[in-house]
C-alpha positions in Angstrom: 25.2 -87.8 -85.0 25.4 -84.1 -85.9 22.7 -82.9 -83.4 24.8 -83.5 -80.3 27.7 -81.5 -81.8 25.4 -78.7 -82.7 24.0 -78.5 -79.2 27.5 -78.3 -77.7 28.4 -75.3 -79.9 27.0 -72.2 -78.4 26.0 -69.4 -80.7 27.5 -66.0 -79.8 25.7 -62.9 -81.1 28.3 -60.4 -82.1 25.9 -57.9 -83.6 25.4 -54.6 -81.9 21.7 -53.9 -82.2 20.7 -50.3 -82.0 24.2 -48.9 -82.2 25.1 -46.6 -85.0 28.1 -47.2 -87.3 29.1 -43.6 -87.1 29.5 -41.6 -83.9 29.7 -37.9 -83.4 32.9 -36.7 -82.0 33.4 -33.2 -80.6 35.3 -30.7 -82.6 38.5 -31.4 -80.7 40.3 -32.5 -83.8 40.2 -29.3 -85.8 42.8 -30.6 -88.2 40.5 -33.5 -89.2 37.7 -31.1 -89.9 39.9 -28.8 -92.0 41.1 -31.9 -94.0 37.4 -32.8 -94.7 36.7 -29.3 -95.8 39.8 -29.2 -98.0 38.7 -32.5 -99.5 35.3 -31.1 -100.3 36.8 -28.0 -101.9 39.2 -30.1 -104.1 36.4 -32.4 -105.3 34.3 -29.3 -106.0 37.1 -27.8 -108.1 37.5 -31.1 -110.0 33.8 -31.4 -110.7 33.6 -27.7 -111.6 36.3 -28.1 -114.2 34.6 -31.1 -115.8 31.3 -29.3 -115.7 32.8 -26.2 -117.4 34.5 -28.3 -120.1 31.5 -30.4 -120.9 29.2 -27.4 -120.7 31.4 -25.5 -123.2 31.4 -28.5 -125.5 27.6 -28.6 -125.4 27.1 -24.8 -125.8 29.7 -24.1 -128.5 29.4 -27.5 -130.2 33.1 -27.9 -130.3 33.7 -31.3 -132.0 31.0 -33.1 -130.0 30.4 -36.4 -131.7 28.6 -38.0 -128.8 26.4 -35.3 -127.5 24.3 -37.7 -125.3 27.4 -38.9 -123.5 28.6 -35.3 -123.1 25.2 -34.3 -121.7 25.3 -37.1 -119.2 28.8 -36.2 -118.1 27.7 -32.6 -117.7 24.7 -33.5 -115.6 26.7 -35.9 -113.3 29.6 -33.4 -112.9 27.1 -30.7 -112.1 25.4 -32.9 -109.5 28.8 -33.8 -108.0 29.8 -30.1 -107.9 26.6 -29.3 -106.0 27.0 -32.2 -103.6 30.5 -31.3 -102.6 29.8 -27.6 -102.3 26.9 -28.4 -100.0 29.0 -30.9 -98.1 31.8 -28.2 -97.6 29.2 -25.7 -96.4 27.7 -28.1 -94.0 31.1 -29.1 -92.6 32.2 -25.4 -92.2 29.0 -24.6 -90.3 28.7 -27.7 -88.2 30.1 -28.0 -84.7 30.5 -31.8 -84.8 32.5 -34.0 -87.1 31.2 -37.5 -88.1 33.9 -40.0 -87.4 33.5 -43.7 -88.3 33.6 -45.9 -85.2 36.3 -48.5 -84.8 35.5 -52.0 -85.9 35.0 -54.2 -82.8 37.6 -56.9 -82.3 36.2 -60.4 -82.3 37.9 -62.9 -80.0 
């Protein structure tokens, strides 16, 4: 009973094999590039502040009750700082901006 109904329904493959989710756009939109660089700079500043505070807490032993947690926070904030500094440098040197492609509309 179900088999004839299944044969009538055709399967439509909506996947896009071999296509990348991200596409490279030319640097025509300089404002988008500047916004990405500013975002990287602001995240770098945030992670730098957290790394400085946690580093000072570890070095000067200012009321550190959970030194393991403070050490973990310092390491992660330092890693975040390095990541966003590298991302900002890469964006300022690159000629192309990576823009997420639009989601295809399914009808």
